[in-house]
NUMI-202690 format. One record per residue: residue in one letter; x, y, z of N, C-alpha, C in turn. Coordinates in pm, whole numbers, plus 50000, padded with zeros to 5 digits. Layout:
<sites>
aXYZXYZXYZ/...
</sites>
This chain:
<sites>
m500734989850000500014999749997500825012050002/s500385022949949501125035749941501015042650095/e501855050950106502005058150223500815069350249/n500395074350141499365083450134498115075950090/p497165075350173496025068250137495035075950027/q495245089450018494415098149945494915097749796/r494145095649709494515094749555494445108949496/g495575112749404495735122849354495985134949444/s496595132049563497085142349645498405147849617/r498665160649623500185164149606500825166549744/t501955161949740502765162549856503625175949852/l503845183149955504745195049962506005192350029/p506985196649973508295193550026508315201750171/p509095195450256509025201650399509365214850413/s510285220450317510885232850329509655243450282/r508945237250181507845247550126506675247450219/k506455235850291505435234750390505595244550504/r507065243450561507375253550670507095267950609/a507805271350494507585286150436506005288250435/l505235280350383503565282450386503105286050525/f503615278550621503035279150759503655292550816/a504765295850798505225308050856504735319950782/v504435320150645503745332350588502385333050657/l501545323950663500175323750721500195329150853/l501105322450932501405327451079501695341051095/v502685345951028502985361451025501685370850962/i500995366350873499805373950830498805375250943/d498665363251011497655362951121498045369451228/a499475370451264499995378051376499815393551347/v499955396551215499765411551183498335416251190/v497495407851164496035409851158495395412051281/t496025401451376495355401451525496135410251612/l497445412851581498105418051699498305432951675/f497955440051555498275453151510496875460151458/p495885459051552494675467751481494985482851495/p495935487751584496245501751579496655506151443/l497235497951372497635500551231496415503151148/y495435498051164494045499851096493335513451145/w493565516051277492885528051338493685538951312/s494945538251267495775550151250495485554751108/a495065546051032494815550050890493775561250869/g492915560350970491885571450979491195570551110/a491295581451179490745581251306489045584351293/d488595586151182487155589951183486445578451136/r486885564751169486295552951140485135550151206/s483985544551157482805541951230482945531151298/a481825527751393481955516051484481745503551378/a481045504751261480705493151170482215489951116/d483055498651080484145496651016485005487951116/t485155492251247485945485651332485405472251364/l484125467851383483435456051397483655446951249/l483635453351143483985444851041485585440251036/y486275449251080487765446151084487995435051165/f487455434451291487515423851393486975410051341/i485605412551280485065401051235485855395251112/g486195403351020487025399050909488295392850950/g489055399351038490285394851089490215380751143/s489045379151230488855365651310488665355851214/g487765358051095487545348251001488645343450926/f489485355950888490795351150809491595343550908/v491735344551027492545336751121492015322551126/l490635320951145490215307151142490145301351029/a490115308050908490345299850776491735296250756/s492715305250801493985299350782494435288450882/i493965288550986494335277251081493535262451004/l492465265450973491725253150915492635248350790/v493335256950719494015253950596495215247550656/l495985253150753496965246350817496885233550854/y495745231450907495345217850981495165207950863/a494295212550761494155202050638495485199450578/i496435208150554497585204250499498425195550577/d498395198250704499215188950798498615176950798/a497245174150807496565161150823496595155050682/r496725160550571496775156850427498075149350405/h499165154650461500445150050445501055140650565/g500195137950656500355126750743501365130750861/t501545144450886502305147950993501475151451126/h500175150651108499405156751215499685146751328/g500115154051444500125145651572501425139751606/e502435142151509503715135551519504365145351635/v505245138351713506135146651811507495147151753/r508095160251736509255162651692510445165551803/s511395157851805512435162251899513395170651878/
</sites>
């Protein structure tokens, strides 16, 4: 039997997978940790804009976590302990 039970799935090289994870995590960090950047762009933002920023940012972070989980599970490294 093959190592990967899913047919037609592409495997990512470990270096590319790490790079993808790093890029998504950096984008997530900027979106979640630096809302003052958004606020400094215009002090006259409405409450709806601020709410939209937080909902959109949270949705993006959730989506990226699900993508990272799917990539990790698809390539068979989910749950492995690295030393």
